[in-house]
C-alpha positions, -999 to 999 in steps of 0.1 A, spaced: 223 325 -407 205 323 -441 220 358 -448 251 347 -439 254 317 -461 235 333 -488 268 360 -492 292 335 -487 276 315 -518 272 345 -538 314 349 -530 319 314 -536 342 306 -567 341 273 -586 369 243 -579 389 251 -615 389 290 -602 400 278 -567 429 258 -583 441 287 -607 443 307 -577 465 280 -557 485 282 -585 490 314 -590 493 321 -554 522 296 -555 540 314 -582 542 341 -562 556 326 -533 519 327 -513 493 306 -499 457 318 -492 449 332 -458 462 360 -435 491 341 -419 522 337 -449 553 312 -438 576 293 -459 561 264 -439 529 269 -452 543 276 -488 559 244 -484 525 227 -475 506 250 -504 534 232 -529 530 197 -521 488 200 -523 492 215 -553 508 180 -563 484 159 -541 454 179 -563 468 173 -597 473 140 -593 437 136 -575 423 152 -602 432 128 -628 427 94 -611 400 100 -582 370 78 -591 338 81 -577 321 45 -565 298 30 -586 275 30 -553 275 69 -546 271 76 -586 240 55 -581 226 78 -553 242 109 -568 217 104 -600 188 98 -577 191 134 -566 163 154 -578 164 190 -569 192 215 -565 216 216 -538 247 235 -528 282 221 -518 296 249 -498 328 241 -492 354 266 -464 394 259 -471 427 273 -477 452 265 -500 478 255 -475 456 225 -455 464 192 -464 432 180 -458 413 199 -484 438 189 -507 428 156 -502 392 160 -502 382 191 -524 392 166 -554 366 145 -542 338 168 -535 345 180 -571 344 147 -589 311 141 -568 298 173 -579 306 168 -617 287 139 -613 253 153 -608 237 184 -624 216 191 -595 250 199 -573 266 233 -577 300 235 -557 312 269 -541 345 271 -524 351 303 -502 385 310 -482 380 304 -438 399 337 -432 376 355 -454 346 344 -444 347 344 -405 311 351 -397 306 316 -418 332 299 -401 318 305 -368 287 287 -378 306 256 -382 330 253 -358 344 219 -347 347 212 -313 351 251 -313 378 251 -334 379 268 -369 389 238 -386 389 234 -425 378 218 -447 340 220 -437 314 210 -464 283 226 -460 250 207 -475 225 236 -486 191 232 -501 196 257 -530 157 266 -533 152 276 -494 190 277 -483 181 254 -453 214 237 -438 212 199 -445 244 185 -426 280 194 -429 313 174 -432 344 178 -420 368 186 -416 382 145 -418 365 112 -424 363 94 -395 392 68 -398 413 97 -407 402 117 -371 405 87 -354 442 84 -363 446 118 -355 433 109 -319 455 83 -313 483 94 -324 481 123 -303 470 105 -273 502 83 -276 529 106 -287 515 141 -271 518 160 -309 511 160 -340 542 160 -358 558 156 -391 554 118 -383 516 120 -383 511 143 -409 528 114 -433 507 85 -416 478 110 -424 485 112 -462 491 72 -461 455 71 -446 446 92 -476 463 76 -503 453 36 -490 416 47 -484 414 64 -522 388 82 -512 358 60 -503 356 72 -469 350 107 -478 325 99 -509 301 77 -481 305 101 -454 292 131 -477 264 109 -488 248 100 -453 240 135 -453 215 127 -481 202 96 -469 166 114 -456 168 132 -493 168 96 -512 141 81 -500 
């Protein structure tokens, strides 16, 4: 497991490099990943706009900032994502702002379809759901925990919608985006920090 994680960290790119890759692919009519379609390119375009907005507006809460500032050893935050993924577009800017707030957090991003061995270690109910944040002790490569593919409130919204309507359609996706907008990244921040509670004692 540690060999797979070590290799993924070495392959990982920065948030800035991920954003640049996203823009380059969109300009070529593409998204990351094996599957290409007009629909995925449309999602990629929406995601670019969302991330551009969140990069400017996302604010880390005072409580979370205080906790991050108490981290006293190096951590690697390894995120599995793809540019077409709507949840990744909402979550990655929050993760990036949190990482920027501490010299002890090194953020690396890898693409799901290029890192199958890593993805298979962090399945969600047997599926390759993304994004997935893996929190790692940089010195030992021990995995301390993970987060994703959605914060609990967003996850429940989709579960409830599917239970009522039988499918996750465009209406569900719109409702999900509204949830993220109203939450302002607070749930993401708080749920990620719960992984660190034992580290902050």
